[in-house]
C-alpha positions in Angstrom: 166.4 21.9 91.7 170.1 21.3 92.7 172.0 21.2 96.2 175.2 20.1 97.7 174.8 17.5 99.7 176.3 16.8 103.0 176.8 13.0 104.9 177.5 13.3 108.4 177.1 11.3 111.7 173.6 12.0 113.3 175.5 13.2 116.5 176.3 16.4 114.3 172.2 17.1 113.9 171.1 16.7 116.9 169.9 19.7 119.2 169.0 17.3 122.0 168.4 13.8 123.2 167.1 11.7 126.2 165.2 9.2 127.7 161.5 9.2 129.1 160.6 9.3 132.9 159.6 6.5 134.9 156.4 7.3 135.2 153.9 6.9 138.4 151.1 5.8 136.6 147.2 6.4 137.3 143.8 4.8 136.2 141.9 7.4 136.0 142.2 10.9 134.4 142.4 14.0 136.4 143.8 17.4 136.8 147.1 16.2 137.5 147.2 13.4 135.0 148.7 13.4 130.9 149.5 10.8 128.6 152.5 8.6 128.3 154.1 7.0 125.4 155.5 3.3 125.7 157.6 1.1 123.1 154.0 -0.6 122.1 153.0 2.8 120.6 155.4 2.8 118.2 154.7 1.0 115.0 155.5 1.5 111.3 157.3 4.2 111.9 153.5 5.5 113.4 152.7 6.1 117.1 149.1 5.5 118.1 148.1 6.4 121.9 145.5 3.6 121.6 148.6 1.8 124.8 149.9 4.5 126.2 148.9 5.2 129.8 148.3 8.4 132.3 151.2 10.0 134.5 150.4 11.7 137.8 152.2 14.9 137.6 151.4 15.7 140.7 153.5 12.9 141.9 156.2 13.3 139.8 157.0 16.0 137.8 157.7 16.0 134.3 160.9 18.5 133.2 159.3 20.8 130.5 161.4 19.8 127.5 160.4 15.6 128.4 157.0 17.0 127.1 156.5 15.5 123.5 156.8 18.4 120.8 155.2 18.4 117.3 156.9 16.5 115.3 159.5 14.6 117.6 161.3 11.6 116.6 160.5 8.9 119.2 162.9 5.7 119.0 162.5 2.4 121.4 165.0 2.0 123.7 165.0 -1.7 124.8 163.1 -5.0 124.2 163.7 -7.3 122.1 163.0 -6.9 118.5 161.3 -3.7 119.5 164.9 -1.2 120.1 165.2 0.8 117.8 161.7 0.8 116.2 161.2 4.4 115.2 158.4 7.1 114.5 158.1 11.2 114.3 155.0 11.9 115.6 152.8 14.8 114.6 149.9 17.0 116.0 150.4 16.1 119.8 147.0 15.8 120.8 147.0 16.5 124.9 149.4 17.0 127.0 152.1 13.8 126.6 155.5 12.2 127.3 157.9 9.4 126.9 158.4 6.1 129.7 162.3 5.0 129.9 162.3 3.3 127.4 161.6 5.6 124.6 163.4 8.6 123.7 163.1 11.7 122.3 165.0 12.8 119.3 165.3 16.7 118.0 167.5 17.8 115.2 169.7 21.2 115.7 169.5 24.1 113.5 171.2 22.5 110.5 168.6 20.3 109.4 164.8 20.2 109.6 163.4 17.9 112.3 160.9 16.9 109.5 163.8 15.9 107.2 166.2 14.4 110.0 162.5 12.0 111.2 162.0 11.0 107.7 166.0 10.4 107.1 166.4 8.0 110.5 163.2 6.2 109.1 165.5 5.3 105.9 168.3 4.4 108.4 165.3 1.9 109.9 167.1 -1.8 109.4 171.0 -0.1 110.9 169.3 0.9 113.4 167.7 -2.6 114.7 170.6 -4.0 115.1 172.4 -1.3 117.7 170.5 -2.9 120.2 172.9 -4.9 122.6 172.3 -7.2 125.8 170.8 -10.8 126.5 167.1 -11.4 126.0 165.0 -9.4 127.4 167.7 -7.3 128.5 168.1 -6.1 124.7 169.1 -2.3 124.8 169.7 0.2 122.0 173.5 1.8 122.2 172.8 5.4 122.0 176.4 6.1 121.6 176.3 3.6 118.5 172.9 5.8 117.4 175.0 9.3 117.2 178.4 7.9 115.8 177.4 4.8 113.1 173.9 6.4 111.5 175.4 8.7 108.3 173.0 11.1 107.3 172.9 12.4 104.0 171.2 15.6 103.6 171.0 18.6 101.2 172.4 21.9 102.6 169.5 23.9 100.9 166.5 24.1 103.4 164.4 24.0 100.9 164.9 20.6 98.6 164.9 19.2 102.4 161.2 21.1 102.0 160.3 19.4 98.9 161.4 16.4 99.9 159.7 16.2 102.7 156.3 17.5 101.3 156.4 14.5 99.1 156.9 11.4 101.7 154.4 13.9 103.4 151.7 13.9 100.7 152.2 9.9 100.4 151.8 9.8 104.8 148.7 12.4 104.7 146.8 9.8 102.3 147.0 6.9 104.9 146.4 9.1 107.5 142.9 10.2 105.5 142.7 6.7 105.5 143.1 5.7 108.7 140.7 8.4 109.6 138.0 7.3 107.8 138.0 3.6 108.4 138.4 4.8 112.3 134.6 6.4 111.4 133.1 3.8 109.5 134.2 1.3 112.5 132.8 4.0 115.2 129.3 3.7 112.8 129.4 0.3 112.4 129.9 0.1 116.4 126.9 1.9 117.0 124.4 0.5 114.7 125.2 -3.2 115.9 125.1 -1.7 119.1 121.5 -0.4 119.0 120.5 -3.5 117.7 122.3 -6.0 120.6 120.3 -3.9 122.9 117.2 -5.1 121.8 118.1 -8.9 121.5 116.2 -11.2 123.2 117.1 -14.1 122.5 120.2 -15.4 124.2 122.6 -18.9 123.2 125.3 -20.0 124.1 128.5 -18.4 122.1 129.7 -21.9 120.7 126.4 -23.1 119.3 126.8 -20.2 116.3 130.4 -20.0 116.3 133.5 -22.6 116.0 136.7 -22.2 117.9 139.9 -23.2 115.6 143.2 -23.6 116.7 146.4 -22.9 115.5 150.4 -24.2 115.2 153.4 -23.5 114.5 155.8 -25.2 112.7 159.3 -26.2 113.5 161.5 -22.7 114.3 164.8 -24.5 113.1 163.7 -26.1 110.2 164.5 -23.3 107.4 162.1 -24.5 104.5 159.5 -23.9 106.8 159.5 -20.1 106.8 160.0 -16.4 105.1 157.3 -18.1 102.8 154.8 -16.2 100.8 151.9 -17.2 103.6 151.3 -14.6 106.2 151.6 -15.8 110.2 149.5 -14.4 112.5 150.7 -14.3 115.9 149.2 -12.1 118.8 151.8 -9.1 117.7 149.6 -8.8 114.4 146.4 -7.9 115.0 144.9 -4.9 113.1 142.3 -2.4 113.1 140.7 -4.6 111.6 142.6 -6.0 109.5 145.6 -8.1 109.4 147.3 -7.6 105.8 150.8 -8.8 106.3 152.6 -10.4 109.8 155.9 -9.8 111.3 156.6 -13.4 110.0 155.9 -15.8 107.0 155.4 -19.6 106.4 156.6 -21.4 102.6 154.0 -23.9 101.4 155.9 -27.1 103.7 155.8 -25.2 106.6 151.8 -24.8 106.7 151.7 -28.8 105.8 153.4 -29.2 109.2 152.2 -27.4 111.3 148.2 -27.3 113.5 147.2 -24.6 111.5 145.0 -24.1 108.1 145.4 -21.4 105.7 142.0 -19.1 107.2 140.3 -17.3 104.5 139.6 -13.3 104.4 137.2 -12.2 106.5 138.5 -15.3 110.1 138.2 -13.6 112.6 140.8 -13.9 115.4 141.2 -13.7 119.5 144.8 -13.5 120.9 144.7 -16.1 123.6 147.7 -15.7 125.2 150.7 -12.9 125.3 148.5 -9.7 124.5 144.9 -11.3 126.1 141.5 -10.2 124.4 142.7 -8.5 121.0 140.5 -8.8 118.0 140.5 -8.5 114.0 139.8 -10.3 110.9 142.0 -11.8 108.2 142.6 -9.5 105.6 143.9 -12.1 103.2 144.6 -15.5 104.0 146.6 -17.1 106.6 148.0 -19.2 109.0 148.1 -18.2 112.8 149.9 -19.6 115.7 148.5 -21.6 119.1 148.4 -17.8 121.2 145.7 -17.3 119.1 141.8 -18.7 118.1 140.3 -18.4 115.4 136.6 -17.6 114.6 134.0 -19.1 112.0 130.5 -18.8 112.1 127.9 -21.9 111.5 125.8 -20.0 109.3 126.2 -17.0 110.5 127.8 -14.2 108.6 131.8 -13.4 109.9 130.9 -9.9 110.1 128.3 -10.8 112.6 131.1 -13.4 114.1 133.2 -10.6 114.8 130.9 -7.8 116.6 129.9 -10.9 118.6 133.2 -11.9 119.6 133.5 -8.6 120.5 130.7 -9.0 123.0 132.1 -12.1 124.2 135.7 -11.0 124.9 134.0 -7.5 126.8 132.3 -9.8 129.2 135.4 -12.5 129.7 136.9 -9.6 131.1 134.7 -8.0 132.8 134.3 -11.2 134.8 137.7 -10.9 135.3 137.9 -7.1 136.9 140.3 -7.9 140.0 142.2 -10.7 138.5 144.8 -11.5 136.5 143.2 -11.3 132.7 146.1 -13.8 131.3 144.8 -16.7 129.3 141.3 -16.9 127.1 140.6 -21.0 127.1 138.4 -22.9 124.8 136.3 -23.7 127.8 135.5 -19.5 128.6 133.7 -19.6 125.1 132.0 -22.5 125.5 130.2 -21.2 129.1 129.5 -17.5 127.3 126.4 -16.8 126.3 125.5 -13.6 123.8 122.6 -12.2 122.7 121.4 -13.4 119.3 119.9 -10.6 116.8 116.9 -11.0 114.8 117.0 -12.4 111.5 115.5 -9.3 110.4 117.7 -7.7 112.5 120.9 -9.5 111.2 120.0 -8.5 107.7 119.5 -5.2 108.5 122.9 -4.3 110.1 124.5 -6.0 107.6 122.8 -4.0 104.4 125.0 -1.6 106.0 128.1 -3.5 107.4 129.4 -5.0 104.2 130.1 -2.6 102.1 131.4 0.1 105.0 133.8 -3.5 105.9 134.2 -3.3 102.2 135.8 -0.1 102.5 137.7 -0.4 105.4 139.7 -3.5 103.5 140.0 -1.5 100.5 141.2 1.7 102.7 143.5 -0.5 104.3 144.9 -2.4 100.9 145.5 1.0 99.7 147.5 1.6 102.9 149.8 -0.7 102.6 150.9 -0.1 98.8 151.3 2.9 99.7 153.5 2.4 102.5 155.4 0.4 100.3 155.6 3.3 97.9 157.3 5.4 100.0 159.5 2.8 101.8 160.8 2.1 98.5 161.6 6.4 97.4 162.5 7.4 101.0 166.3 5.9 100.9 166.7 7.1 97.1 165.3 10.7 98.1 167.2 10.8 100.9 170.3 9.6 99.6 170.1 12.1 96.6 170.5 8.8 94.5 166.6 10.7 92.8 165.9 14.2 92.0 162.7 14.9 94.0 161.7 17.3 91.4 161.6 14.6 88.7 158.7 12.6 90.8 155.0 13.0 90.2 152.3 10.9 92.4 
């Protein structure tokens, strides 16, 4: 289908743009609380509520236009490395706003809201270059965003809709896989908990699990970086699997740091920064010094994963009221867990192993779909390829 295309500054297509609020945070839900999204909620073009907090509208009213709406475009406005991240929210599960470190953007009558969201994602790299200021004070220049980002779009709304439907079909498949994975994880967690509650043998955590470290190659040595080996840091924790990382290193870099190449299903725990996050490697990867790698002594790695979740939960509980800003090997040395009987371990693994194989397979498929979407995105948004010629 042919259509005349236009290319204009983003400003000409925006009907509403605003920063979020300065929240009045609440610890517990009540009749006056709503969810408030922040920078951590925006990653990989998606919004996650897992890092959201509560805002008390009884203490500070939120203007109607600053409530997040279906298909709003949300952009991180501050933070080194995060300013400029773009996401478009789908359904809004509950009353929600954003804090002052995010921007809400809505289209005007010239363009479909969903199309503008995908068009902006196609310019993600350029938007990331619009941050200004010193480290720790970085802020997205909103005027440059509106004037320098050029949006190309077909005048025909039906062509816009066709392009959206194609890209949306990929996103829906990815979302379905994510929902399946969430459900599978809930099943596995419930099963483990049922066995854990009836365990009667208490053991020291480090009696059955090794705690290993990592390290970072010299950052100034270019031959150590941007290779093919994923380099895990606290920013990279998956749910539960990590398949790709923000940074990568070379074989030479690996040989010049204090990390080994950890195999698939190695359990990672973040020890500094964002403390107490637990995940697993979906591919072999190295790791920095802000994390621990956990490997079982004759204990299956899925059991290591669940035992670690229990241990970290206990450590967090012990730190209640204090700042939980680090985990040390001594913390694990002093921690005890309940060990499942041999029969219960086998019964759990008989169910859990195929579940986590499916989880990993779905995660790999999502990574491949994301690559496909991201390769199609700029070509569709520029008119380089005709949407009617694509079949998935």
